C-alpha positions as CSV (number, residue, x, y, z in Angstrom):
1,X,1.1,27.4,-2.5
2,X,-1.1,25.8,0.2
3,X,0.6,24.2,3.1
4,X,-0.6,20.7,2.2
5,X,1.0,20.9,-1.2
6,X,4.2,22.5,0.0
7,X,4.8,19.9,2.7
8,X,3.8,17.0,0.4
9,X,6.1,18.1,-2.4
10,X,9.0,18.5,0.1
11,X,8.5,15.0,1.4
12,X,7.9,13.5,-2.0
13,X,10.9,15.0,-3.7
14,X,13.1,14.1,-0.7
15,X,12.2,10.4,-0.7
16,X,12.1,10.2,-4.5
17,X,15.7,11.5,-4.7
18,X,16.8,9.3,-1.8
19,X,15.2,6.1,-3.1
20,X,16.6,6.7,-6.6
21,X,20.1,7.1,-5.2
22,X,19.9,4.0,-3.1
23,X,18.4,2.0,-5.9
24,X,21.2,3.0,-8.3
25,X,23.8,2.1,-5.7
26,X,22.2,-1.2,-4.9
27,X,22.0,-2.1,-8.6
28,X,25.7,-1.6,-9.0
29,X,27.0,-2.9,-5.7
30,X,24.6,-5.5,-4.2
31,X,24.7,-9.1,-5.6
32,X,21.3,-9.7,-7.1
33,X,19.1,-12.7,-7.6
34,X,17.6,-13.3,-11.0
35,X,14.4,-11.4,-11.8
36,X,11.6,-13.9,-12.2
37,X,9.3,-13.3,-15.1
38,X,5.6,-13.0,-14.9
39,X,3.5,-15.0,-17.4
40,X,6.4,-14.8,-19.8
41,X,6.9,-11.0,-19.3
42,X,10.5,-10.4,-18.2
43,X,10.4,-6.6,-18.0
44,X,11.1,-3.6,-20.2
45,X,14.3,-3.6,-22.2
46,X,16.3,-0.6,-21.4
47,X,19.8,0.9,-21.8
48,X,22.2,0.5,-18.9
49,X,21.4,4.1,-17.8
50,X,17.6,3.4,-18.2
51,X,18.0,0.3,-16.1
52,X,19.6,2.3,-13.3
53,X,17.0,5.1,-13.4
54,X,13.8,3.1,-14.1
55,X,14.3,-0.6,-14.6
56,X,15.5,-1.3,-11.0
57,X,11.9,-0.7,-9.9
58,X,10.4,-3.4,-12.1
59,X,10.5,-6.4,-9.8
60,X,8.1,-9.1,-8.5
61,X,4.5,-8.1,-8.7
62,X,5.4,-5.0,-10.8
63,X,6.0,-7.5,-13.6
64,X,2.5,-9.0,-13.1
65,X,0.8,-5.6,-13.3
66,X,2.7,-4.8,-16.6
67,X,1.8,-8.3,-17.9
68,X,-1.9,-7.7,-17.0
69,X,-1.9,-4.3,-18.7
70,X,-0.5,-5.9,-21.9
71,X,-2.4,-9.2,-22.0
72,X,-5.4,-8.9,-19.8
73,X,-7.0,-11.7,-17.8
74,X,-6.8,-15.2,-18.9
75,X,-3.4,-15.1,-20.5
76,X,-1.9,-16.7,-17.3
77,X,-3.9,-18.0,-14.4
78,X,-2.0,-16.2,-11.6
79,X,-2.8,-12.8,-13.2
80,X,-6.4,-13.1,-11.9
81,X,-5.1,-12.6,-8.3
82,X,-4.5,-8.9,-9.2
83,X,-7.3,-6.3,-9.4
84,X,-7.7,-4.4,-12.7
85,X,-7.8,-0.7,-11.9
86,X,-4.1,-0.1,-11.6
87,X,-3.1,-2.1,-14.7
88,X,-6.1,-0.5,-16.5
89,X,-4.5,2.9,-15.9
90,X,-1.2,1.6,-17.2
91,X,-2.9,0.3,-20.3
92,X,-4.7,3.7,-20.8
93,X,-1.4,5.6,-20.6
94,X,0.2,3.2,-23.0
95,X,-2.1,4.6,-25.7
96,X,0.0,7.8,-25.4
97,X,3.2,5.9,-26.2
98,X,4.4,5.1,-22.7
99,X,5.9,1.7,-21.9
100,X,4.2,-0.4,-19.1
101,X,7.1,0.5,-16.8
102,X,6.9,4.2,-17.6
103,X,3.2,4.3,-17.2
104,X,3.3,2.4,-14.0
105,X,5.9,4.7,-12.5
106,X,3.9,7.7,-13.5
107,X,0.7,6.5,-12.0
108,X,2.4,5.4,-8.8
109,X,4.4,8.6,-8.2
110,X,1.5,10.9,-9.0
111,X,-0.8,8.9,-6.7
112,X,1.8,8.9,-4.0
113,X,2.0,12.7,-4.1
114,X,-1.8,13.0,-4.0
115,X,-1.9,10.6,-1.1
116,X,0.6,12.8,0.9
117,X,-1.5,15.9,0.2
118,X,-4.7,14.1,1.3
119,X,-3.0,12.7,4.4
120,X,-1.7,16.1,5.5
121,X,-5.2,17.6,5.1
122,X,-6.8,14.7,7.0
123,X,-4.2,14.8,9.9
124,X,-4.3,18.6,10.1
125,X,-8.1,18.5,10.3
126,X,-8.3,15.9,13.1
127,X,-5.0,16.4,15.0
128,X,-3.4,19.7,14.0
129,X,-0.6,20.9,11.7
130,X,2.4,19.5,13.7
131,X,0.9,16.0,13.7
132,X,0.1,16.4,10.0
133,X,3.7,17.4,9.2
134,X,5.1,14.4,11.0
135,X,2.5,12.0,9.6
136,X,3.5,12.6,6.0
137,X,7.1,12.0,6.8
138,X,6.4,8.8,8.7
139,X,4.2,7.6,5.8
140,X,6.9,8.3,3.3
141,X,9.9,6.9,5.1
142,X,8.4,3.8,6.7
143,X,10.8,1.1,5.6
144,X,8.5,-0.5,3.1
145,X,7.2,2.7,1.7
146,X,9.6,2.5,-1.3
147,X,6.7,0.4,-2.8
148,X,4.8,3.7,-3.1
149,X,7.4,4.8,-5.7
150,X,7.5,1.5,-7.5
151,X,5.0,0.3,-10.1
152,X,2.8,-1.4,-7.5
153,X,-0.8,-0.7,-6.5
154,X,0.2,0.6,-3.0
155,X,0.3,4.3,-3.8
156,X,-3.0,4.3,-5.7
157,X,-4.6,2.3,-2.9
158,X,-3.2,4.8,-0.3
159,X,-4.4,7.8,-2.2
160,X,-7.9,6.4,-2.6
161,X,-8.1,5.2,1.0
162,X,-7.0,8.5,2.5
163,X,-9.2,10.4,0.1
164,X,-12.3,8.3,1.0
165,X,-11.7,8.8,4.7
166,X,-11.0,12.5,4.3
167,X,-14.2,13.1,2.3
168,X,-16.2,11.1,4.8
169,X,-14.8,13.1,7.7
170,X,-15.8,16.2,5.8
171,X,-19.3,14.9,5.2
172,X,-18.9,14.6,1.5
173,X,-20.5,11.1,1.2
174,X,-20.8,11.1,-2.6
175,X,-17.1,11.4,-3.0
176,X,-16.4,9.0,-0.1
177,X,-18.5,6.3,-1.9
178,X,-17.0,7.0,-5.3
179,X,-13.4,6.8,-4.0
180,X,-14.3,3.7,-2.0
181,X,-15.6,2.1,-5.1
182,X,-12.4,2.7,-7.0
183,X,-10.5,1.4,-3.9
184,X,-12.4,-1.9,-4.1
185,X,-11.3,-2.3,-7.7
186,X,-7.6,-1.6,-6.8
187,X,-7.0,-4.3,-4.2
188,X,-9.2,-7.1,-2.7
189,X,-9.0,-5.6,0.8
190,X,-10.3,-2.2,-0.6
191,X,-13.9,-3.3,0.1
192,X,-13.0,-3.3,3.8
193,X,-13.2,0.5,3.9
194,X,-17.0,0.2,3.8
195,X,-17.4,-0.6,7.6
196,X,-15.1,2.3,8.4
197,X,-17.1,4.7,6.3
198,X,-20.4,3.5,7.7
199,X,-19.1,3.9,11.3
200,X,-18.0,7.5,10.4
201,X,-21.5,8.1,9.0
202,X,-23.1,7.0,12.3
203,X,-20.5,8.9,14.3
204,X,-21.2,12.1,12.4
205,X,-24.9,11.8,13.1
206,X,-24.2,11.3,16.8
207,X,-22.1,14.4,16.8
208,X,-25.1,16.3,15.5
209,X,-23.8,17.4,12.1
210,X,-24.3,14.3,10.1
211,X,-26.1,14.0,6.8
212,X,-29.7,12.8,6.3
213,X,-30.0,9.0,6.3
214,X,-30.6,9.0,2.5
215,X,-26.9,10.1,2.1
216,X,-25.7,6.7,3.4
217,X,-26.8,5.2,0.1
218,X,-23.7,6.8,-1.5
219,X,-21.7,4.2,0.4
220,X,-23.3,1.6,-1.8
221,X,-20.8,2.7,-4.5
222,X,-18.0,1.0,-2.5
223,X,-18.9,-2.6,-3.5
224,X,-19.7,-1.6,-7.1
225,X,-15.9,-1.6,-7.8
226,X,-15.6,-5.2,-6.6
227,X,-18.7,-6.3,-8.5
228,X,-17.2,-4.8,-11.6
229,X,-14.1,-6.8,-11.1
230,X,-16.2,-10.0,-10.7
231,X,-18.0,-9.3,-13.9
232,X,-14.8,-8.6,-15.8
233,X,-13.2,-11.8,-14.5
234,X,-16.3,-13.8,-15.2
235,X,-16.2,-12.7,-18.8
236,X,-12.5,-13.4,-19.2
237,X,-12.2,-16.7,-17.3
238,X,-15.7,-17.9,-16.6
239,X,-15.3,-17.5,-12.9
240,X,-16.4,-14.3,-11.1
241,X,-14.3,-15.4,-8.0
242,X,-11.2,-16.1,-10.0
243,X,-9.3,-13.5,-7.8
244,X,-10.0,-15.7,-4.8
245,X,-9.2,-19.0,-6.6
246,X,-5.9,-17.6,-7.7
247,X,-4.8,-17.4,-4.0
248,X,-4.5,-21.2,-4.1
249,X,-1.3,-20.8,-6.1
250,X,0.3,-19.1,-3.0
251,X,-0.8,-22.1,-0.8
252,X,-2.4,-19.7,1.7
253,X,-4.5,-21.4,4.3
254,X,-6.7,-20.3,7.2
255,X,-4.8,-19.6,10.4
256,X,-5.9,-17.8,13.6
257,X,-4.2,-14.4,13.5
258,X,-2.5,-14.7,16.8
259,X,-0.9,-17.9,15.7
260,X,0.3,-16.2,12.5
261,X,1.8,-13.3,14.5
262,X,3.5,-15.6,17.0
263,X,4.8,-17.9,14.3
264,X,6.0,-15.0,12.2
265,X,7.8,-13.4,15.1
266,X,9.6,-16.7,15.7
267,X,10.6,-17.0,12.1
268,X,11.8,-13.4,12.1
269,X,14.3,-13.9,14.8
270,X,15.1,-17.6,14.0
271,X,16.1,-16.8,10.4
272,X,17.4,-13.3,10.9
273,X,21.0,-14.2,9.9
274,X,20.2,-16.8,7.2
275,X,20.7,-16.0,3.5
276,X,18.1,-13.4,2.4
277,X,16.7,-14.0,5.9
278,X,16.7,-10.2,6.6
279,X,13.3,-10.2,5.1
280,X,12.0,-12.3,7.9
281,X,13.3,-9.8,10.4
282,X,11.7,-6.9,8.5
283,X,8.4,-8.7,8.6
284,X,8.7,-9.3,12.3
285,X,9.5,-5.6,12.9
286,X,6.4,-4.6,10.8
287,X,4.3,-6.9,13.0
288,X,5.6,-5.3,16.2
289,X,5.1,-1.8,14.7
290,X,1.5,-2.6,14.0
291,X,0.9,-4.3,17.4
292,X,2.4,-1.5,19.5
293,X,0.9,1.4,17.6
294,X,-2.4,-0.4,17.2
295,X,-3.0,0.3,20.9
296,X,-3.0,4.0,20.1
297,X,-5.9,3.6,17.7
298,X,-8.2,3.1,20.7
299,X,-7.9,6.9,21.4
300,X,-8.7,7.9,17.8
301,X,-12.0,8.1,15.9
302,X,-13.5,4.6,15.3
303,X,-13.1,4.8,11.5
304,X,-9.3,4.9,11.8
305,X,-9.1,1.8,14.0
306,X,-11.7,-0.1,12.0
307,X,-9.9,0.4,8.8
308,X,-6.5,-0.5,10.3
309,X,-7.7,-3.6,12.0
310,X,-9.6,-5.0,9.0
311,X,-6.7,-4.2,6.6
312,X,-4.3,-6.2,8.7
313,X,-6.6,-9.0,9.7
314,X,-7.0,-10.4,6.1
315,X,-3.3,-11.3,5.5
316,X,-3.0,-12.6,9.1
317,X,-5.9,-15.0,8.5
318,X,-4.5,-16.5,5.3
319,X,-0.7,-16.7,5.6
320,X,1.8,-18.5,3.4
321,X,3.1,-21.5,5.4
322,X,6.8,-21.0,4.5
323,X,6.8,-17.3,5.5
324,X,3.9,-16.5,7.8
325,X,4.3,-12.7,7.6
326,X,5.2,-12.6,3.9
327,X,4.6,-9.1,2.4
328,X,3.4,-7.7,5.8
329,X,5.8,-4.7,5.6
330,X,4.1,-3.7,2.3
331,X,0.7,-4.2,3.8
332,X,1.6,-2.1,6.9
333,X,3.0,0.7,4.8
334,X,-0.4,1.7,3.6
335,X,-2.2,1.4,6.9
336,X,-1.9,5.1,7.4
337,X,-3.7,5.3,10.8
338,X,-0.7,3.6,12.4
339,X,1.6,6.3,11.1
340,X,-0.9,8.9,12.5
341,X,-0.6,7.3,15.9
342,X,3.2,7.5,15.8
343,X,3.0,11.2,14.7
344,X,0.6,12.0,17.6
345,X,3.0,10.4,20.1
346,X,6.2,12.1,18.8
347,X,4.7,15.5,18.1
348,X,5.5,16.7,21.6
349,X,8.8,14.8,21.7
350,X,11.3,16.3,19.2
351,X,14.2,14.1,20.4
352,X,12.1,11.0,19.9
353,X,11.0,12.2,16.5
354,X,14.6,12.7,15.3
355,X,15.5,9.2,16.5
356,X,12.5,7.6,14.8
357,X,13.1,9.3,11.5
358,X,16.8,8.4,11.6
359,X,16.0,4.7,12.3
360,X,13.2,4.6,9.7
361,X,15.4,6.2,7.0
362,X,18.2,3.7,7.5
363,X,15.8,0.8,7.3
364,X,14.1,2.4,4.3
365,X,17.5,2.4,2.4
366,X,18.2,-1.2,3.3
367,X,14.7,-2.4,2.3
368,X,15.0,-0.6,-1.0
369,X,18.3,-2.3,-1.7
370,X,16.8,-5.7,-1.0
371,X,14.0,-5.0,-3.4
372,X,16.2,-3.8,-6.2
373,X,18.4,-6.9,-5.7
374,X,15.3,-9.2,-5.8
375,X,16.1,-10.5,-2.3
376,X,12.5,-11.6,-1.5
377,X,11.3,-8.1,-0.6
378,X,7.8,-8.2,-2.0
């Protein structure tokens, strides 16, 4: 078995078992808030055992993806905030008899495994096998990476983003464009991989082993995914920009990113001990993680830093007033260049690596428990 698959399987199975154990324990021991339905969809009905094994993962946005897979756009206005590729895959698998929950978990877990394989290959190519080994661990045990096992878009987004950057670094521009196009149909920020891929194209030409200029046209596939979403939503709702209009329901408003960060850090420590306020502290720590490790991106190829910067800029520009860094841990979880920076730094420091992995694992368990208990971890 190739090293990339062996290492990815080891990491995937380890965190899959750990997350399932923590989720089962949290479901039985942690007082939970009511699960809020999505457009009238309240989740899959399961036996008590099925709820412990599977149902605990169907929370928050996972319900919206299942609702969208069942009903499509237009059934409830907030559903247009979500891009269609992931729920489309859920719907396709439902033709084989799988429930929305089962199909969502299957897509997410397979995509997570493929993302780890691609990340190992990318990191090994650019930074060596030891950095690659550590990078997949950090990616998997980052505190909010439990979302990669849940029926959310995060694992599919990660697999496509890493795959697009890997194929671009390999000079396979057709695949980079195709994966980028799928990425832009997965999450609205997926289109932001286009500048990173274009910079890599220019960098490859400067290095003397780039493709002919005609090959850059393959990157034109990246916005095709988003254009397809716009056509689909125009047909369903009459508004090709419905996915942007739906953001009004979250009361997001333009804010300078440094004000978002500063205000979010203040909220994180001010509300750290208030009911369910642990989420504010998690969000503040995610912001600090991104800020500190973001410095290391300056010493990496430009495509990494560009992708990381743009991916984080969007949520910082349009925060939710009551919780400025809402969902930031989930957003940071899939900004894999940050985890690569950490892996590069700890690769020659085994003591630090052990400390970081221990701390991350503990926080991972706590974050998973908060999610299962519907404690505003979304």
